[in-house]
N, C-alpha and C positions, 0 to 999 in steps of 0.2 A: 192505521193500517187496515186494509180491508181484509176481511176474514175470508180466506180461501179454503179453510177446512170445512169438512162436512159434506153432504151430498152435492155433488157437481158433475157437470157432464164434460168429458172430453170431446174434442171435435176434430174435424177436418176442414181445412181452409187452403187457399191456393194463392201464392206468389213465390219464390225465393231461390235458395241455393241448391245445387244438386246434392243428392244423398251421397254420403261418404262410406265406402266400403274398403279402402285400402290406403289410408294415409299413414300407415305405420311402416318403420323400418324393420328389418329382420336381423336377428343376431344369431350366430351359430355357436353352439357349445364347443365345437372343435376348435375354435378360434378364441376359446375363453382366455382372459388375461387376468381376471380377478373374480371375487365372489361377493355376493350381497345376501344378507339374510332376508327371508321373506317377510313381507309386511303382514301384521296382524289386522287384517281388516275383515268385516263381516263376510262370511262365506268361504274364507279360507281355512284349510286343514293344517295338520302338523307342519312345521316350517323347516324344510331342508335348506341348505345353502345352495343357491342356483348360481351357476357360472354364466357370464354374459360377455359378449365381445362387442366390437365395433359395429356401428350400423352399417348396412350395406349401402354403397353409394347410390345416389338417385339415378334413374335411368332417364337419360336425356331425350326429350322428343316423345316421350310415352305419355299417353293421356291417363290421368288418375283422377277419379272423382274427388272433389274437394269441397269442404264445408268451412266458410271462412269464420263462422261463429264458434267453432271448436278447434280452429287451426292452432298449431303449436307455437307459432310466432317465434319469439326469441328464446323459447325453452324446448328445444328439440328433444331433449332427453325425456320428455314426458311422451307417452304414447308409443314407446317401443314394445316390441314383443320378442320374447325369447323362444327360439325353436331348438328343441332337443330331438336328436335322432331317434328313430323308432327302437333301436337296441340299447338304449341308455340304460334301461332298467329302473328308471325312475317311477316310483309309485306313489308320490305324494299327492296325487289328485284322484278324484273319483273316477275309477275305471269304468263303472257302469254308465256315468254320464258321458264318457268318451265314446262308448259304443253305440249310444243312442243319436249320435250326430248324423249318422248316415254317410259319413266320408271320413277321410284321414287328413283333411287339409289343416285343421286346427287341433287335432288330437294331441300333439305335442308342443303346442304353442301356449306360451303363458304370457301374462301381463307382466312387462318388464319390472323386475325388483320384488316380485311376489310369487306365491305359488298358485295364483288364480289362473285356472285353465280357461282358454277361450271357449273350447267346446262346452264346458259346464256352464259358462255364462249364457251361451247361446241357447242350450236346452232350457235353462230357466226363463229366458226371455220367450222362448217358443211356447212354453206351457202357460205363461202368463197371458200372452197376447192371444192365444187360441183358447184358453179356457176360463178367463175371468169373466164372471157374470155379476150383474148388479142384482140387488135384492129384489125379488118379485119378477125376474126375468129369467128365461132359460136359455137364451141366445148369447153367445160370446160377444161382449161389448165391442171390443176393438176389431174383432173380425166383421162384425156387422158394419162397422163404420167405414172400414176399408172396402167393403163390398158395395157400399152405397156409391163411393166414388169410382169404383172400378167398372160399374155397368151403366153409369150415366155421366154426362157432361154437364147436366144442369140440375144439381141436387136441390131438393126442396125441404129438406129437413133443417131444422135450426142448428143441428149438430154439425152440418156440412155447409160450408160456404165456398163459393168458387169465384175466383178472380180471373185466372187464365187457365189454359188447357195444359200447362207445361209442368208446374210444381204443385204438389199436394203435400199439405201439412197435416200430420196427425198429432194432436195434442193429447199427451198422456197424463192423466191425473196420477201423481205419484202417491197420493193417499190410497189409491186402488192398489198400486204395487206394494205399499207397506202392509196393507191388510193381507194380500195374497202371498207375498214372498218377502220377509223382511231382510233375509241375506241378499237377495238381488237389489233391493232398495239401498242397502248399505254399500254394496259394490258400485252402484250408480253414483252415489253421493261421493264416494272416494275416488272414483276414477271415471269421470264423465267423458273425458277425451277418448277412452277405449270403449266404454259401454254404449254410448249414444250411436256410434256407427253400426254397432250390432243391432241396435233397435231399428235403425233405418233398414238394414239388410233383411230382418225378419219381417218388417212390414212390407217390403218388396216381394218376398217369397210368398206371403200370404196373398198378396194382390195377384201374383202370377198363378197361384193355385185356383184362385176364384175365376179369373179370366181364361185360364186354360193355356196361357202362353206368356212368355216373359214380356213384361212392360216395355214399350220402346224407351229409347235412351232419353228422349226429350220429355218424358213424363217420370218424374222422380218422386219418391216418397220421402218426406223428411220429418222426423220425429221432433217435437218439442215438449220436453217435460215441463210441468208446472205443479204448483200447489205442494210444496215441501211441508213435511210435518213440522219442521222448525223453521220459524222465520227469524232472522237476525236483524239487529239494529245496526246501523252504519258504523257506529262508534265501537261496537263489539267485535268488528272484523279483526282478525289477528293472524299471525303466521300460520297457525293450525288449520286455517281455511284455504290455504294456497292450493290452487289446482283442483279444488273441490267444487262441487255444485252446491251453490247458496241461493237463498232467497231473501231479499231485502225490500224494504218499502221506503219511499221518500218522495220528494217533490222535485220535479225537473226545473232547474233554474237556467240552463242555457244548452242550446243544441247548435251544432255547427252546420255548415253547408256539407254536401255530400262530397266525400273524399274518395278518389278513385284507388281502390286497393288491387294491385296486380295479381291476377291469377295465373297468366301466362305471358311470356315474352316471345315475340317473333323477331328473330335475328337475320339479317339479310347481309350477305357478302357484298362489300363495296367494289370488289374487283370483278366477280363473275355473276352476282345476283342470286347465288344459292340461298335458299331460306331454311331455318331450322326454328321450329316451334318448341320451346321448353316450358314446362309447367313448374309451379310453385312446389318446392321440396324442402320440408323442414324450415319453412319461413324464408326461403330465398330462392331466386331464380338464377340458375347456373348460366353464366355467360360463356359460350363456346370460345375457346382460345385459338382454334384453327378452323379454317373453312372445311366442312365435310366433303365438298366435291373433290374427288381424287385427281381431277385434272387441274385443279387450282391449288388447294392445300396451304394457301397463304395464311400467316398467323396475324393476329391483331387487325382484321378486316371486317369483323362481324359487327354490324351496327343494330341497335335495337330500334325497331319500327313502332313507335308508340301508337300510331293510328290503327295499326293491324293486331295489336296485342289485345288480351282480354282482361276485363277489370271487373271487380265486385264493387257494390256500393258500400260505403262505410261512412259512419257518422259518429262524431264525438259528442257525448252528452254529459253534462254535469248534473248530479243529482245530490240534494242535501236532505237531511233528516226532516220529517214532517214536524211543523211548528209544535203540534200538540204532544209530540214525542220527546221533545227536548227536556232534560232534567233542569230543575231549577238552578239558576246560576250558571249554567253552561251555555257555551255558544254552538250553533249547529255544526255538525261534522258533514263533510261532503266526500264524495267518491266519483271517480271518472269511470264511465263505462262506454263501451263501443257497441253500436248497433250495426248489424250487417244485413245487406240485401233487403228482404222483406220487412225487417223492423226499422228501417230507415224512415224517419218522420212519423213513426207511431206514437212517439212521446214528444209533446210540445212544451216549451216553458209554461209552468203553472200548473202542469198536470200532476196529479197524485198517482203513482204507479206502484205496482209490486212487480219486482224484477226477478227472474230466474236466470242465472248465468254462472259462469266459471270465474272464479276469483284467481287472478294471475299476477305475477310480478314480472318486472323487466329491469334488467341493470342498466344504470345510467353511467356513461363514460365521463371521466374527468375532463377529458379533451376528445374531440371527435377524432383526432388523429392519433390518439394513444389508446391502447387496449385496456388500460387500467380502469376499473370501475369503481364507483363510490360505494361506500359501505352501506348506505341506505339505498334500497330498491324503490322503484316506483310501482305502485299497485293500481290495477284496473280491474274492470269486469267485462268480460265478453258476454253480451246478452243472448240468451237462448230463447227466452219467452218474455214478453212485456204485456202486462195487463193493467189497463187503466182503472184505477179505483172508481167504482160506481159513483162515488160522490163527485169525482171529476167530471163524470159524464152527465151530471145533473143539468147543466146548461148547454148541452150539445143539441143544437136544434137544426143543424145542417147535415145532409147526408155525407158530405165528405169529411166531416169531422168525426164520424163514428168509426172507431178503430176496428179493422177486420182482424181481430186477435183470435179467431177460432172459437170464441166464446160468445157469439152474438147471433143475432137473427141473420136470415138469409141475405146475401149480398145483392141479389137481384133486386130486392126491394129498394136498395139505396139508388138505383139508377132510374126507376121509374115512378115509385110510389112515394109515400110519405117516409120520413126518417125513421130508421129502425129504433125501437125502444130497447135498451140494453141495461142489463142489470147484473154484470159481472159473469160468474161461472155457473149459470142456472141452465137446466135442461129445458127442451120445449114444453114438457109437462109443467115444469115449475113456472115457466114464464107465462103459460097460458092460465094456470090457476092464479098467479099474481095479477095478471091483466084483468081477469074477471073480478077480482076483489076490488081493484082500482076503478073499474068501470062501475061497480055497484056503489063504491064511495062516492064517485062523481055524480051518480044518479040521486043521491040522497037530497031531498029538498032542503034540508037544514045545513048543507055542506058548508055554507058561507060562515055560519055561526060557529060550527065545529071547528073549522080552520082557524077562526079568530081565537077561539078558547085554547087552541093548541100552540099558539105563539106565545113563547115565555109565559107559561101558565103561573109561574111563581110571583110575577108582577101584577100587582092589583090594578084593575081598571085600565085606563089608557086605551080603550076599545078602538077609538078611531085611530089612534096612532098605529096600533097593531094591524088594523085593516089596511092602512096605507102601506105598511111595510110588507104585508101579505101580497098586496098588488105588485110591489116591487120584486118579490120573489118569483111571481108567476110571469111578470113582464108581459109587454105587448108584442106585437108582430112587426118585425123589421120589414121595411119596404125598399126595394132597390129599383130605381128606374134608371132610364138612359141618362137623365139629368143629375142623378145623385143618389144618395142613400138617406133614408129617414130612420132614425134610431127608434128601436122599440123598448129599450131599457129606461126605466124610471130612476130619477135621483131624488133622495129624500134627505132633509135636514132637520134635526131636532135641536131646538134652542130652549134652554130653561135654566132653572136654579140648580144648584148642586143637591145631590142626594134625592133625585127623582128617578133614578133607574135608567138614565140615558145610555150609560156605558153598559149596563146589564143587557139592555135590548141589542146593542151592538154585538156583544159577546154571544148571545144567543143566535142571532142571524149568522154570524160567522161559523158557529158549530153546525148550524142547520145546512149552510151553503158553504162548505169549506173550498169550493173552487173560488179562491180569492185570497186577499190578503188583509189582516188586521194590522193597522198601524196607528201610531200617535202623531198628531200634528207637530208637537213639540219636537220630536226626534226625527222628523222627516225632512229631507231637503229636497230640492228641485229635481236633482239627477237621481235621488233615491226613489222618488215617485214615478218618473218616467223611464229614462235609460242613461247609462254612464258608460264611458269607454275605458277599457282595461287592456292590459297586455296578456296575450295568450301565453301561458308558460310553455306550451307545446311548440307552437310556431313562432313565438316571440313577435306576433303581429298584433296590431290594435284591433280589438273586436268590441262589439256592442253588447253590454249586459242589460238584461231587462230589469226594470224597476217594479215598484209594487203595482201600479196601474196596468202596465203590460202583462205581468204576471197573472193579473186578475181578469185577463181577457175572457169574455163570456162568463164572467162570474160577478161577485160582489166585492167591492174594495170598501172596507170599514175604516173610517178615519175618526179617531177620537180626538179631542182637544183641536177641533178644527179652527177655532179662533186664534190659536196660538201658533199657527204656521206662519212661516216667513213670507214675505211678499213675493219672492221669487218662487217659492213652491206653490203658492196660490195662483200665480200667473200661468203656471203650467196646466191648470185644470181647465182653463177656458176651452182650449181645443178638445180636450178629452171628453168633457161633459156635453159637448154638442156634436162635433164631427166624429168623435170617438176614434181619434187617431193621435199618435204622438210623432211630431215632425222633429228630427234630430240633425243637426248639422255641426259636427265637431271632429277634430282630429282626422279630417279628410274623409269622414264617413258622413254620407248624406242619405238619409233613410226616413221612411214614414211607416211607423208601426202601429199595429191594430191594437186599440184599447177599448173594445166594446164591453165596457163594464158599466154596471150600476154602481153609484156612489152613495153610500149611506154614511152620514156624518152627523156629529154631535158637537155642540159649541156652548160654552158658557158666556153669559154676558159680561160686560165690562164691570169690574167691581164685584163679580160673583153674584149679584143679584139683579134680577130684570127689573127695569125701570119702565112701568106701563106709560109713563108721560112722554117717552120719546119713541121713535120708531125702531124697528127691528135692526135696520142698518146701523143706527147710533148705538144700539145696545151691544151689538157684537163687532161693529167696526170691521166689516167685510165689504169689499167693493160691490156696488149694485150690479155690475155686469156679471159677476160670478154668482150672485144671489138670484138673479133672474133664471139662472140655468137649471135651478131645482124645481122639480115639478110639484112637489109638496114640502111646505115649511110648517112644521108644528111647533107651537110654543107649549112647553111642559113646565107649568109654574107651581110653585109650593105655596098654596093659599091656606090661610087658617080657616077651619071650619070644624066645629065640634063633632058633628055627626061623622063626617068624612074621616077626621083623625082617629075617631074611635074605631071605625071599620078597618082602617089601615093598620092600627096597631094590633087588633085581633088577628089580622090576617098574617102580620109578620111574626107574631108569637107562635101562631099555629104552625108556621113552617119548621120550628124546632121541636115539634111533638114527634113522638114515635110514628104516629100515623098522621101524615099531612092531611089537611082538608081536601075535599074532593075538587074544590075550585082552584086548588093548587097543582092539580094533576092534569096532564095533557089529555084531551079527549081522544086525540089520535096520536099514537106513539111517534117518537122523533124519527125512527127508521122508516115507518110507514109514511109519515109525512114527506120525508125526503123522496121516497119513491113515488108518491103521488105528484109531487111538483115535477119530477124528472119525466113522468109519464105524460103529464099535461103539456109541458114544453115541447117535448119530442112529437107528440101525435096531434096536438090541437093548434091549429093556425086559424082562429076566428076571423070572419070577414063581417063588415058592417051590412046590415040590411037597409032597405030604403027608409022604413020606419025609424030605426035607430039613428040613421044619418040625418033625418029630418028633425028628430028631437035634439040632436047635437046642435044643429044650425039654430033651432029656436032658443035653446039654453044660451048658447053664445051671444046671440042677439039681445036677449034679456039682461045678461051680465053687462053688455056694453051700454044698453039703455039706461041703466042705473046712474050713469055718471053724466048724462046730457045736461041735466038742470044744474049740476055743480061744476060743470066744464072741467071734468077730471076723467081719467081712464080707469075703468074698472075691470077690464079684461084686455088681454092681447092674444094674438094668434098662438103664442106659446101655451097659453092656458087651454086653448082648444086642442092642440096636439097632446097635451097632458091629459084632458078628458077622453080622448080617443085611446090613448094608451091604457088608461084606467078601465075603460069599458072592455077592451080586449082581454085584459087580465082577469076581469071578473067573469067573462065568458069562459076562459080556460078553466077556472075553478069549477065550473060545471061540465067541463069537457064538451062544451057546445061548440059546433063549427060555425055558428053565427052569433053575432052581438045583438041581444034583444033589447027591447025598450026599457025593461027594468034594470039592465046592466048600465045604460046610460043614465038613468035616474040616480042610481047609487054612485056612479062615477061623479056627476054634477054635485051630489051632496058632500062627498068627500072633498072635492075641489073647494067648495064653499066653506066647509068647516076649516080646511087649511088657511084659505084666504081671510076668513074672519079674525082668525088668530094672529096671522102674520102681516096682512096687508091692510090693517085697520089703521086709519088716520087718528092718532091719539087726540088730536084736537077736536075733530068733529064726530068721531065714532063711527065713521062710515068707511067703506072699502075703497081704497085708492092705491092702484097698482104702481103709482109713481113712487111710492114708499119704498118699493123693492126695486123698480127699474132704474130710478135715478137717485134714490136716496133722499128725496125731498117730496112731501105731499103737495097736492094742488093748493090747499088752503094756506100752507106755509109760503108757497111761491107768491100767492095773491097778497099775503100779508107783507111780504118783503117788498113786493112791487109798490103796494100802496104806501108803505113807509118811505120808500126812496122818493116817490112822487111828491109825498108831503114835504120831505126835507128839501127836495129840489125847489118846490113851490116857496117854501119859507126862505130859501137862500135867494131866490129871484125877488121876493118882496123886499128883503133887506137891501139888495143892490139897488132897487128902484127908489127906496127912501134915502138912501145915501146920495144918489145922484141929484135928487131934489135939493 
């Protein structure tokens, strides 16, 4: 769960639904039919019994502002207001708060079923938005934010981001509200459908005061609260949370296509052509039973014109618990949420998000033609604010992938400049301070050694393996040309004896880069890794569900026990590791899914012990076509050595002390290391210089020349591409815009270290890429050819002697 508490900056951003100021029905006390005790919520006073009556019928054809994210849907009883006549003599509310309203419109209006006065809530909101100041500032925070967007159409502050000129979003940090007015905070949590529209109205009033005139109808202010004091776990949601504002964290597993959500319906008379426009009221659009034209007046002639009606965007998203938050022995729980308008496509499968929304229930009918409902209701969340966990943004390198959640850098940068570096809910000052720290860290001449020492510091030695994994975390630069796409992600394979910390390395990398999935080869199937087809319980249609590799898009997929995968599962990796796509054709669904992921795998040799007398292919029995797709293959062997064993034993024993040794502690803390990798991937796209390019050419020629005398291949173009990616990753560690010659030299060294371990011919002791590419070394092939020739000659000699 990303930590939303603490100092953070609310913001303004722009795209979405109109503000809502009147989506409530009204009930008159004179029509009272029953009574209901007031609810004991924060902010309410002594509880008289309030009478309430039926909702006033909706006004057909009247325009009413509508927010689809807090619409009442199938629960129209929520959001009602109770109106009492002025002479009712009721004194249960704060009369002083009523007199401050400046009008009598809401003085006798209560939240239905409670004694909460609308005027009192409005006054609390007004005081909060006009008076709240952050520590060290004398200006009202939210008034300043609204002022920025009221006087300019191109805000430059990181707190203000503009996407279009029609909709403005004001993100309110609820920790600010909790500190300023806890009763108002409690009222918002308990009755979000009633309080959020009042926040919209107050934001609009402030903007009108600042501009000097009322804002035009096409420019609406919409409030999006976030950062609740209490964050819930999906499995802890219960009936007490119904119709309340909640905050949960999880991982998105599926997102549907855009669903048109009707906002208004235009009905046309089939007889005379008269048109009537009806808006959504209490979750339904009323169909006229009679033509309103007095000269026509026919019944059952009004037809809905779908192309002339108005719709909001809606998207169904499935979210499950974060893997690291699941209790032991439990399966992950999931929840359905609906994203509306501007939140559509903000969360994609594989993203770790923190969601703020309203927890709702909906009755399910036993039969669509029968009014009887099932005793178990269906629950869902209407999303109000979605914030991607900063860990999920770690591998975001494209501008269109950075979420405009109002908590980011300016959006104008996304259109013209380099991708914005985002780190959650941080203000401009905090971002500038952190950026300066990261720039200073990148300028350190010893940054390469410090980063290496910070990767799995509890694991002793294995420096070259850690450097290879470090290059995988930073990654190369993806190239896209008209002829295709060249991947920038690195794939690494660890092969070795049991007990040499292979799985520990995978666990640490998954913790450092949680944008991705950790899975085991023994328990993974082909469809579990790629994609599978299931039936949507909502629409009963066949839909495509993402597997581990697709969910790891732009992340790292860690696969343990790689050698124990089934042949079908391994065959699906060929396309993923080179083309970085997954092609699916099943159940009438033909699709190509992105799987731009780096694969970090570890495998144990056959018989659990590595045999140095045979090749790597024979040791782990993987197909050569799959092995050749790994950029780096490291052998991690358990060799007997008195000096090394003594140092390793001392290191392991020291880990159990109260004060671990310095070499077991990261030089760079995990959070800072994650931020640095995110910063480098987002800001740094290094390019090869002429000198570095020439060094790569020379290194490749030298590697190829080594096999001329022995008639074997010691390097292929895939090794050259791997060295380019390694060079770019090394340049990113220094935050350098160019690849220098020393980057190429280190990349060549890392490549040779990996090749000497994995591509060495056990017979001759020299490097032979045929050991990996085709599974048989050149010396073995020559020996086999020589043996077959000798056998053939022997057989020919015997045949000649027999004929004589």
